[in-house]
N, C-alpha and C positions, 0 to 999 in steps of 0.2 A: 317542504317548500317554504322558503323564507318570506316573511311578510315585507312588502315594499314600504310600509309605513313605519313600523317599529323594529324591523329586522329580527323579530322573534322567529325561531326555527320551526315551530309546530303550528299547523293549521289543519282544519278539517274541510272535507269536500261537502258543499251544500247541494250542488247541482252538477250533473255531468251530461253533456250532449255531444253527439257526433256532428261535426261541421261539414266534413267531406270524407272521402274514403281514407284519408291519410292523417287526419288530426281530430283531437277531442278537445272540446271547450269545457273547462271546469270552473265553477264558481267556488271560491274558497273563503273561509272565515278564519281570521287569526284568533288563536285561543287566548292571546294576551290582551290585545286592544279591541277585539271584536269587530274590526273593520273587514269589509269584504273586498275581494279582488278577483280578477279573472286570469286564468292561465290557459294557454293553448299548448297541448302536448301532441307531438308527432312521433310516430313509431319509426325508429331507424332500422332499416334492413341492411344486412351485410350481403354483398354479392356472393353468389356461389362460386367458389374457386375450384379449379380442376388441377390436381397434382399429376404432372406427366412423369413418364418413366425416368427422365433425366433430372427429376426433382424440381423442374421449373414449374411455375404456377401461371395459370391464365384464367380469365373469367369464363364461366360456363356460357357457351354460345349454342343456343337452341338450333339455329340454322346450320351450324357446322355439324351437329349430330344428325340433323335431317339429311344433309348432303351425303354423309357417310352411309347412312342406312339405305338411302335411295340407290347409291352406287352398289352396295352389297346385294340388294334385292332386285337388281336390274332385270334378270332373266327369271324371276320368280313371280308368281301371281299374288303380289302383295299390293293392296291399294294404299293411296295416300292417307286415307282415313285411319287405316291400321298403323301406318308409320307415325302419324300424329298422336295416336293413342299410346304407342310405345314411348314416344318422347315425353308425353305428359306423365306417364307412369314413372319413368326414370326421374324426371324433375321432381315429382311429388315424393318419391322415395328418399331422395337426397336432401330434401328440405326438412 
């Protein structure tokens, strides 16, 4: 992390706290000028992409998977809770 005061490239983290579910607040100290500054870091997530048979790509759609499973299990004794757990399992496996 570059110091905003002297543009030195090295700094150390003095304090780190979670501000919400998506970002982290870090207090840093420049190793050159010893001034402190705050940075907010967010985690970037890439969407899950599905590669189809024709090599086209589309974003993973949980509802589309759910509709397909419901349609295929129409005349079977499968509950919505079981279908939700299947979809969650698939989503966790590909992450």
